[in-house]
C-alpha positions as a printed NumPy array, in Angstrom:
array([[188.683,  87.081,  58.842],
       [185.689,  89.265,  59.276],
       [182.948,  87.548,  61.174],
       [179.446,  87.811,  59.911],
       [177.172,  89.614,  62.294],
       [174.294,  87.637,  63.659],
       [170.963,  88.496,  62.146],
       [168.6  ,  90.307,  64.492],
       [165.63 ,  88.21 ,  65.57 ],
       [162.562,  88.812,  63.459],
       [159.621,  90.547,  64.998],
       [156.087,  91.001,  63.762],
       [155.893,  87.557,  62.274],
       [152.673,  85.634,  61.878],
       [152.598,  84.363,  65.472],
       [153.562,  87.707,  66.977],
       [151.079,  89.573,  64.77 ],
       [148.25 ,  87.263,  65.777],
       [149.06 ,  87.7  ,  69.452],
       [149.257,  91.48 ,  69.056],
       [145.898,  91.569,  67.262],
       [144.29 ,  89.466,  69.994],
       [145.705,  91.766,  72.669],
       [144.348,  94.794,  70.831],
       [140.914,  93.174,  70.478],
       [140.825,  92.334,  74.189],
       [141.895,  95.877,  75.094],
       [139.145,  97.257,  72.878],
       [136.567,  94.98 ,  74.498],
       [137.752,  95.933,  77.983],
       [137.569,  99.626,  77.105],
       [134.076,  99.252,  75.633],
       [132.815,  97.384,  78.704],
       [134.296,  99.978,  81.032],
       [132.865, 102.81 ,  78.954],
       [129.388, 101.255,  79.104],
       [129.731, 100.805,  82.867],
       [130.795, 104.422,  83.257],
       [127.85 , 105.644,  81.207],
       [125.397, 103.557,  83.213],
       [126.88 , 104.782,  86.49 ],
       [126.804, 108.426,  85.424],
       [123.33 , 108.286,  83.959],
       [121.983, 106.094,  86.757],
       [119.851, 104.01 ,  84.436],
       [120.377, 100.715,  82.648],
       [121.396, 101.094,  79.021],
       [118.661,  98.764,  77.845],
       [115.703, 100.523,  79.467],
       [114.396, 103.45 ,  81.439],
       [114.308, 103.665,  85.214],
       [111.211, 102.79 ,  87.185],
       [109.468, 105.266,  89.466],
       [111.641, 104.626,  92.503],
       [115.401, 105.082,  92.676],
       [116.05 , 101.618,  94.131],
       [115.522, 100.083,  90.704],
       [118.172, 102.129,  88.976],
       [120.891,  99.822,  87.671],
       [123.766, 101.074,  89.812],
       [126.276,  99.331,  92.052],
       [124.735, 100.362,  95.371],
       [121.212,  99.248,  94.46 ],
       [121.784,  95.51 ,  94.253],
       [119.999,  94.526,  97.479],
       [116.265,  95.06 ,  97.023],
       [113.885,  93.281,  99.395],
       [110.157,  93.898,  99.022],
       [109.172,  91.791, 102.012],
       [105.775,  90.191, 101.462],
       [105.148,  92.01 ,  98.162],
       [105.836,  90.544,  94.761],
       [107.764,  92.646,  92.262],
       [104.52 ,  93.503,  90.477],
       [102.766,  94.434,  93.724],
       [105.706,  96.562,  94.77 ],
       [105.627,  98.353,  91.429],
       [102.004,  99.299,  92.005],
       [102.549, 100.468,  95.589],
       [105.79 , 102.335,  94.881],
       [104.178, 104.307,  92.075],
       [101.529, 105.637,  94.464],
       [104.048, 106.379,  97.217],
       [106.367, 108.264,  94.878],
       [103.502, 110.315,  93.436],
       [101.977, 111.104,  96.831],
       [105.363, 111.997,  98.284],
       [106.003, 114.475,  95.459],
       [102.465, 115.824,  95.769],
       [102.786, 116.395,  99.523],
       [106.102, 118.22 ,  99.102],
       [104.515, 120.426,  96.426],
       [101.476, 121.067,  98.625],
       [103.773, 122.099, 101.48 ],
       [105.613, 124.518,  99.174],
       [102.346, 125.934,  97.823],
       [100.983, 126.632, 101.292],
       [104.275, 128.348, 102.129],
       [104.204, 130.397,  98.937],
       [100.696, 131.663,  99.707],
       [101.667, 132.157, 103.373],
       [104.368, 134.579, 102.218],
       [102.323, 136.333,  99.525],
       [ 98.96 , 136.927, 101.243],
       [ 97.947, 140.605, 101.678],
       [ 94.87 , 142.526, 102.698],
       [ 92.053, 142.094, 105.222],
       [ 92.622, 138.349, 105.687],
       [ 96.401, 138.516, 105.951],
       [ 96.688, 137.514, 109.593],
       [ 93.98 , 134.83 , 109.482],
       [ 95.396, 133.048, 106.421],
       [ 99.055, 133.707, 107.22 ],
       [ 98.608, 131.782, 110.47 ],
       [ 96.136, 129.214, 109.136],
       [ 98.428, 128.139, 106.305],
       [101.196, 127.282, 108.763],
       [ 98.709, 125.36 , 110.909],
       [ 97.692, 123.294, 107.891],
       [101.332, 122.735, 106.98 ],
       [101.984, 121.352, 110.463],
       [ 99.28 , 118.749, 109.854],
       [100.514, 117.523, 106.476],
       [104.286, 117.9  , 106.948],
       [104.874, 114.631, 108.887],
       [103.414, 112.62 , 106.   ],
       [106.359, 113.609, 103.788],
       [108.816, 111.588, 105.851],
       [106.289, 108.84 , 106.518],
       [105.611, 108.21 , 102.843],
       [109.293, 108.305, 101.928],
       [110.206, 105.882, 104.716],
       [107.335, 103.576, 103.791],
       [108.801, 103.331, 100.294],
       [112.235, 102.558, 101.74 ],
       [110.781,  99.961, 104.133],
       [109.325,  98.13 , 101.129],
       [112.692,  97.991,  99.381],
       [112.406, 101.191,  97.388],
       [114.161, 104.529,  97.382],
       [112.347, 107.824,  96.738],
       [113.515, 110.237,  94.098],
       [113.381, 113.788,  95.404],
       [115.245, 116.08 ,  93.012],
       [113.23 , 119.214,  92.101],
       [112.681, 117.956,  88.551],
       [111.38 , 114.635,  89.891],
       [109.032, 116.353,  92.34 ],
       [107.594, 118.414,  89.506],
       [107.282, 115.322,  87.29 ],
       [105.359, 113.167,  89.789],
       [103.287, 115.76 ,  91.69 ],
       [ 99.636, 116.456,  90.891],
       [ 99.928, 119.862,  92.613],
       [101.518, 122.756,  90.744],
       [103.501, 125.242,  92.844],
       [102.801, 128.762,  91.508],
       [105.668, 130.767,  90.077],
       [103.727, 134.045,  90.076],
       [102.734, 136.159,  93.071],
       [ 99.102, 135.762,  94.173],
       [ 98.053, 138.149,  96.96 ],
       [ 94.262, 137.92 ,  96.768],
       [ 92.75 , 135.825,  99.56 ],
       [ 89.834, 134.334,  97.622],
       [ 92.046, 133.406,  94.67 ],
       [ 94.49 , 131.638,  96.965],
       [ 91.858, 129.76 ,  98.956],
       [ 89.862, 128.688,  95.896],
       [ 93.031, 127.376,  94.273],
       [ 93.968, 125.397,  97.388],
       [ 90.452, 123.939,  97.683],
       [ 90.712, 122.658,  94.111],
       [ 94.109, 121.099,  94.851],
       [ 92.908, 119.478,  98.058],
       [ 89.884, 118.036,  96.254],
       [ 92.2  , 116.205,  93.849],
       [ 94.655, 115.176,  96.565],
       [ 91.918, 113.784,  98.828],
       [ 90.378, 111.79 ,  95.971],
       [ 93.839, 110.565,  95.022],
       [ 94.462, 109.179,  98.504],
       [ 91.099, 107.398,  98.54 ],
       [ 91.709, 105.87 ,  95.098],
       [ 95.271, 104.888,  96.001],
       [ 94.09 , 103.321,  99.266],
       [ 91.958, 100.903,  97.286],
       [ 94.713, 100.324,  94.737],
       [ 97.4  ,  99.363,  97.256],
       [ 94.961,  97.283,  99.291],
       [ 94.287,  95.224,  96.178],
       [ 98.071,  94.987,  95.712],
       [ 98.392,  93.16 ,  99.069],
       [ 99.496,  96.21 , 101.079],
       [ 96.807,  97.092, 103.668],
       [ 99.356,  98.964, 105.802],
       [ 99.924, 101.6  , 103.12 ],
       [ 96.165, 101.667, 102.503],
       [ 95.642, 102.576, 106.165],
       [ 98.197, 105.383, 105.863],
       [ 96.37 , 106.81 , 102.868],
       [ 93.013, 106.678, 104.664],
       [ 94.453, 108.781, 107.487],
       [ 95.957, 111.307, 105.07 ],
       [ 92.651, 111.548, 103.194],
       [ 90.854, 112.445, 106.431],
       [ 93.411, 115.178, 107.179],
       [ 93.115, 116.615, 103.672],
       [ 89.308, 116.56 , 103.895],
       [ 89.429, 118.509, 107.173],
       [ 91.738, 121.198, 105.757],
       [ 89.597, 121.473, 102.624],
       [ 86.467, 121.919, 104.773],
       [ 88.08 , 124.718, 106.779],
       [ 89.23 , 126.588, 103.681],
       [ 85.82 , 126.197, 102.082],
       [ 84.217, 127.654, 105.21 ],
       [ 86.442, 130.736, 104.941],
       [ 85.127, 131.424, 101.45 ],
       [ 81.598, 131.764, 102.889],
       [ 82.667, 135.125, 104.319],
       [ 81.221, 137.804, 102.022],
       [ 84.104, 140.104, 102.881],
       [ 86.466, 137.809, 100.953],
       [ 84.812, 138.899,  97.654]])
């Protein structure tokens, strides 16, 4: 007698189909969550909003520990905005002095070539000081070239300027804005409960005022016309 073969077990029934659908849904959710995480990590900003001025508030894995010390989040936001702007401005001012240092020609070449480097030596330390002040308050400076250009109030020239009076007049105008900016920011951060940063700005303002005075004095020389 021929025996009947046993029927193969059924697959894809109602229970199996439901389980398979649930597994697929969970896989889809996991993939979507991972994809969002990857996008946020690559872009460096939270999907729901734009980044603040300082890099410490970007929504990335390594920026979870933010301690502003005695400052509230609102106070820190005020102070960090000034520090980031002044940091970018000082870097741009350094680059502008260097650009004119390289380009200067004519009767005042030696005087200005040397003077520009002397002025740079006075402002250069404030770059690190402002960046580290931001870090000490729980922030993190952004310093990519595009960020420097975005925050700075000083424009680094892309063209060649060799004329002494044109260079000096341009720098005097920049230093006028930078000095006023430090004085205004000193008051702003003092009102935001940060007298230490206010003191820093007062010192930088005095240095900027001195350099501006010296450059202005050079323009009194009739030979610079």
